N, C-alpha and C positions, 0 to 999 in steps of 0.2 A: 863776125869776129870783130872785136873793137880793141885797138891798141890805145891804152890810156895816155901813153907818153906823147904820141903823135896826134891822137884823136882820129886817126885813120880807121875807117870802117871797111871791111871786106865782106861783101855779100856774095855767097857762092853756094855751090852744092857739093856734096861729097859722099863718101861711103866709108863705113866702118865694118871691117871684117874681124870677127873674134873667134879664136880657137880657145875655148875656155881653159884657163889655167896654163896656157902655153904661149899664145902670141896674139897680138892685135896689130892691125894695119889700118891707118886712117889716111885718106886722101881728100884734099879740098881743092876744088876746081873753081876758079874765078871767071870773070868775063872773058869772052872769046875762047873759052876752053883751056885757059892757061892753068897748069898745075901750080897752086899757091903753096901747098904743104903736102909732104909725103912723110908720114911717120910710121916706122916699123919698130915694134918693141917685143922682145921675148924676155924670158926670165934672166938669161945670161948675156944678151947683147941688145943693142939699139942703134937706130939710124934715124936722124931727122934731117930732111932736106927742105929748103925753101928756095926753089928754083929761081924766082925773080931776083933774089939777092945773091944768087950763085953761092949759096951756103949749104954745105953738107957736113954734119957732125956725126961721129960714131963713138960708141963706147961699149963697155962690157957690163958687168954687174953693178957698176957705179950708178950714182944718182946725182946728175949734175944739178947745181942749185938754180940754174937759169932756164932749164927746160923741164917740162912736166913728165919726165920719164918715170920717176918713182911713183908719181900719182897714177899714171896709166897702168903701171904694173899692179899697184894696189887695187885700183877700181875694177880692172878687167880680169885680174887673176885671182885675187884673194880679198874681196871687199869686206868680209866680216871676220877676217883672220886677226888674231891678236888675243891678248889676255884681257878679259873683262875685269875692270877694277872699280866700276861704279855704274849704277843704273837707277833710274827714278821714273815715276809716272809724272808727266807734266800735262797740263791742260793746253791744248789737246795733244795727246800722244805720249810716246815713250822716248827717253834719252838714254843712250849707252855710251860709256867711255871705255876705249880700248887702248892698250899699249901694244905696238907691233915694232919690235926692235927699238930704234930711237924715236919712232913716230908715235904721236898721240892722236887718236881719232875720236871724234864725237859723232855719233849717229843719232838722228832725230827722225821719228816717223810720226806723221800726223795727217790730217785731211788737206785736200786741195780741191780745186774746182772740178777736176776730172775723177777724183777718187782718193788716191793716197800719195802723199808727198814724202820723199826720202831726201833728207839733207845730211850731207856728210862733210866734215872738215878734217883735214889732215895737216898736222903741224910737225915739222921735222927740221932741225938745224936752223931755226929762225925763219923758215919758209912756211907760209900758210896758204893752202889751196882748198877750194870748196866746190862741191857739186850739189846741185839741187835738181831733182826730177819729180815731175808730176805725171802720174799714170793712172789709167783706169783699171788695169789688171796687173798681176805679178809679172807678166811677160810683156816685152815692148810691143807697142801697137802704133799704127799711123796716128799722127797728131799728138803723141806724147811729147813733152817739152823737157829739155835738159839745159841747165846753165852751169858753166864752169867759170870760176874766177880765181886768178892768181893774184894774191894781195901784193906781192913784192913788185910785180911788173904792172899791175893794173889790167892785165889782159883779161878780157871777158869774151866767152864764146857762148852763143845761144844757138841751140839746135832744136829743130822741130822735125820729128821723124815723118818722112813722106811715105815710106813703105818699109816693110820688114820682110826679108827673104824667108821662105819656108824651109828650104834645105840648108845644108852646110856650105860655106864658101869653098871655092876650089882651093886645093892645097897650095897652088902657086902663089896665092895671095900672101902666104906666110913665109915664103922663101926670102932669104936675104936679098934685097934689091940690087946689091952690088956683086952677088955671086954669079959666076959664069953660068950660062945656060947649060942645062944638063945635056942637051942635044948637040952642043958645040964640040 
């Protein structure tokens, strides 16, 4: 993860748990096992924590302009949702333009070194975010690469999948991190 404003680079490991159409949980762990980022997003609520900065922000169905909550909802819950208003064949690949509420999304599919590249850009309220992934198959596999870029902040996140779990994540991964324990 690279912050363009400070030039700071955080190298870490993490996990992403997805309950398709319902919730996503992302945790990034830096050096010495310190949690650097804990993001929990559902359709109706979200929480983003950056423990080293003692920062925790929460919200509902809103889409804050300075956090990728709307993008995470779109990418993990409804990546191809929207009204198609243009499409064309481009060398090499296809381009589709979608409108989803106030957002305009362009999707481009073409070849990459491992097989197929999917590039998606989402623009809403002056904010532009992009994701690019290169994968060998339609399902995620180890060594697949993903890059996320937020044009407004310059934040860039590069991910290389080390492993992909076979089963579904435990339901606890999708509970509100601030909710009291059910056993308490």
